[in-house]
C-alpha positions in Angstrom: 146.3 4.1 56.7 144.6 6.0 58.9 144.8 5.2 63.1 142.7 5.7 65.5 143.5 7.9 68.5 142.6 6.7 71.9 143.9 9.3 74.4 142.1 11.8 76.5 142.7 15.4 75.2 145.3 17.3 76.0 144.3 20.1 78.8 147.4 22.4 77.9 146.7 21.8 74.3 143.0 22.7 74.3 144.2 25.9 75.8 146.0 27.0 73.2 142.6 26.9 71.0 140.2 30.1 71.5 136.4 28.8 72.6 135.5 30.9 69.3 138.3 29.5 66.9 136.9 27.5 63.7 138.5 25.3 61.2 136.5 25.1 57.8 137.3 21.9 56.1 137.5 22.3 52.0 137.3 18.5 51.6 134.7 16.9 49.7 135.3 13.4 50.8 133.0 12.5 53.4 135.1 9.8 55.1 138.0 11.8 55.2 136.1 15.2 56.2 134.9 13.4 59.2 138.0 12.1 60.5 139.4 16.0 60.0 136.5 17.2 62.0 137.1 14.6 64.4 140.7 15.5 64.9 139.6 19.5 64.5 137.0 19.0 67.5 139.6 17.1 69.9 141.5 20.5 69.8 138.8 22.6 70.6 138.0 23.9 67.2 134.6 24.6 66.0 133.5 23.1 62.5 132.4 24.2 59.2 132.8 22.3 55.5 132.9 22.9 52.2 133.3 20.5 49.5 133.5 23.1 46.7 135.7 25.9 46.1 132.6 28.3 45.6 131.0 27.0 48.9 135.1 27.7 50.7 134.4 31.0 49.3 130.8 32.0 50.7 131.8 30.3 54.2 135.1 32.1 54.7 132.9 35.3 53.8 130.3 34.8 56.3 133.0 33.8 59.3 136.8 34.0 58.5 138.1 30.4 59.6 141.1 30.6 62.0 142.4 27.3 60.3 141.7 26.1 56.9 142.2 22.1 55.8 142.8 22.2 52.3 142.1 19.0 49.5 143.4 20.3 46.3 141.6 18.0 44.0 137.7 19.1 44.7 134.7 17.0 43.7 133.7 20.1 40.9 136.8 19.8 39.2 138.2 22.8 41.0 142.0 23.3 42.1 141.9 24.1 45.9 145.2 26.2 45.5 143.0 28.7 43.7 141.0 29.3 47.4 144.8 30.2 48.5 145.1 32.4 45.8 141.8 34.3 46.3 142.3 34.4 49.7 145.9 36.1 49.1 143.7 38.9 46.7 141.8 39.9 49.4 143.0 42.6 52.0 143.6 42.0 55.9 145.2 39.6 57.4 144.3 35.1 56.5 144.2 32.4 57.9 146.5 29.2 58.8 146.5 26.8 56.3 147.2 23.1 55.5 147.0 21.5 52.7 145.7 17.4 52.8 146.2 15.8 49.4 147.1 13.1 47.4 148.9 15.1 45.3 152.6 13.9 47.1 155.4 14.8 44.7 158.0 17.3 46.1 157.0 19.5 43.1 153.3 19.4 44.6 154.5 20.6 48.0 156.5 23.4 46.6 153.6 24.7 44.8 151.4 24.6 47.4 153.8 26.5 50.2 154.9 28.5 47.4 150.8 29.4 46.6 150.5 30.5 50.2 150.0 27.5 52.5 151.5 26.9 56.1 152.4 22.7 55.3 151.3 20.4 53.3 150.2 16.6 54.3 149.8 13.7 51.9 147.1 11.5 52.3 146.5 8.8 53.2 147.8 10.5 56.8 148.1 9.1 60.5 145.5 11.2 62.7 148.3 11.9 64.7 150.4 13.2 62.1 146.8 15.6 61.4 146.7 16.4 64.5 149.9 17.8 65.4 150.7 19.9 62.3 147.2 21.3 63.1 148.4 22.5 66.3 151.8 23.8 64.8 150.3 25.6 61.7 147.7 27.1 64.5 151.0 28.2 66.5 152.2 30.3 63.2 148.6 31.4 62.2 147.7 33.0 65.8 149.0 36.4 65.6 147.4 36.5 61.5 144.1 36.3 61.9 141.3 39.4 61.0 138.2 39.1 59.0 138.4 40.2 55.1 136.3 43.2 53.6 134.3 41.3 51.4 130.8 40.8 50.1 130.1 38.3 47.6 126.7 37.9 45.7 125.6 35.1 43.2 129.2 35.8 40.6 129.8 38.9 42.3 132.4 39.6 44.7 133.0 43.1 46.4 136.0 43.7 48.0 135.6 46.8 49.8 138.6 47.8 51.3 140.2 48.1 47.7 137.0 49.4 46.4 137.3 46.8 43.5 134.0 44.2 41.9 134.7 41.1 40.1 132.2 38.6 38.4 133.2 35.5 38.1 136.9 37.1 39.0 137.1 39.2 36.1 137.5 42.8 37.5 134.7 44.9 36.7 136.1 48.7 35.0 134.3 51.0 37.8 134.4 54.1 38.6 134.5 55.5 42.2 131.3 56.3 42.0 129.9 53.5 40.0 132.0 51.1 42.9 130.3 52.9 45.5 126.4 52.4 43.9 126.8 48.7 43.6 128.7 48.1 46.7 125.6 49.7 48.2 123.0 47.4 46.5 125.1 44.4 46.6 125.2 45.0 50.6 121.0 44.4 50.8 121.3 40.6 49.1 118.8 40.9 47.1 116.4 43.1 48.9 114.9 46.6 48.2 116.8 49.6 48.4 115.5 52.8 48.1 116.6 55.9 45.9 116.6 58.1 49.4 119.0 55.4 51.1 121.2 55.1 48.1 121.2 58.9 48.0 122.4 59.1 51.3 125.3 56.6 50.8 126.5 57.2 47.6 126.2 61.0 46.8 127.3 61.9 50.7 128.4 65.3 49.7 124.6 66.2 49.4 122.4 64.2 51.5 121.1 67.3 53.1 119.3 67.5 49.8 116.1 65.7 48.1 117.3 63.3 45.9 117.8 64.0 42.4 116.1 61.3 40.2 118.3 62.7 36.9 121.5 61.7 38.8 120.9 58.5 40.0 119.2 57.5 36.6 122.2 58.3 35.2 124.5 56.9 37.7 122.4 53.6 37.5 122.1 53.3 33.5 126.1 53.6 33.7 126.6 50.9 36.3 123.9 48.9 34.3 126.1 49.1 31.5 129.0 47.7 32.7 127.3 44.6 34.1 125.3 43.8 30.8 128.9 43.5 29.6 130.6 41.1 31.7 128.7 37.2 30.9 127.1 36.1 34.1 126.9 39.3 35.5 123.5 40.0 38.1 121.2 42.8 37.2 119.8 45.3 38.6 116.1 45.7 38.6 113.8 49.0 39.6 110.3 49.0 41.1 108.4 51.6 42.9 110.6 50.1 45.9 113.7 51.1 44.5 116.5 48.8 43.3 117.7 45.5 43.7 120.1 43.0 42.3 119.2 39.8 40.9 121.2 37.3 40.0 121.4 35.6 36.1 119.4 32.1 37.6 116.8 33.7 38.9 116.0 36.1 36.1 115.9 33.1 34.2 113.3 31.2 36.4 111.3 34.1 36.6 111.7 34.5 32.5 109.9 31.1 32.6 107.5 31.3 34.6 105.7 34.2 32.8 
């Protein structure tokens, strides 16, 4: 069972944590999530919370956490280990990960650690044990933190360093130019990007020339063809302002209001 903590924060322990350090709690049970947040707060961490795998990914792209407390059985049916596998596929360094789960067999522990977790604690746990394990994971992860170069728009995930784009975890077969074009449009997060801006960002060798409409049109058409072949992929729409990405859900809502 969970037990209370009545002692004062140890100033020496608190100094181990940077003022900007952050813990991401991936837990769908609000009572347990609140306990985790209390313990992490006592250690001087800022707190972010997610209840689903998708929320955890988006939070991590916005701000890569220093530590993650990860449940395995999330409320939307997703498996917490999929978050670790997602992190493993990214470029750069990664946060320390503590799994906290009711899946408590030896084989569960082995699977979690082999997937990439730094430690594994069974639920229910003692408050002091969670605190001690968080501090231990923090020490191991202290030299292994850096932001991942990832961009997410709806179902689209762009991994900049490896020049790879995925929709719902399915890699898109993109040529380098198509990847650069998609990245330039996706970076606007649904806002318009002009043809001139695309020309300067994608066709860098020719940016001193006026934008070539035929070249841009052909590249956009090729990219649209790749996206349309993947279920759930966002669409590229165009107007006089230029181009922007629209999610499938927004596209459906627009068609229903017409």
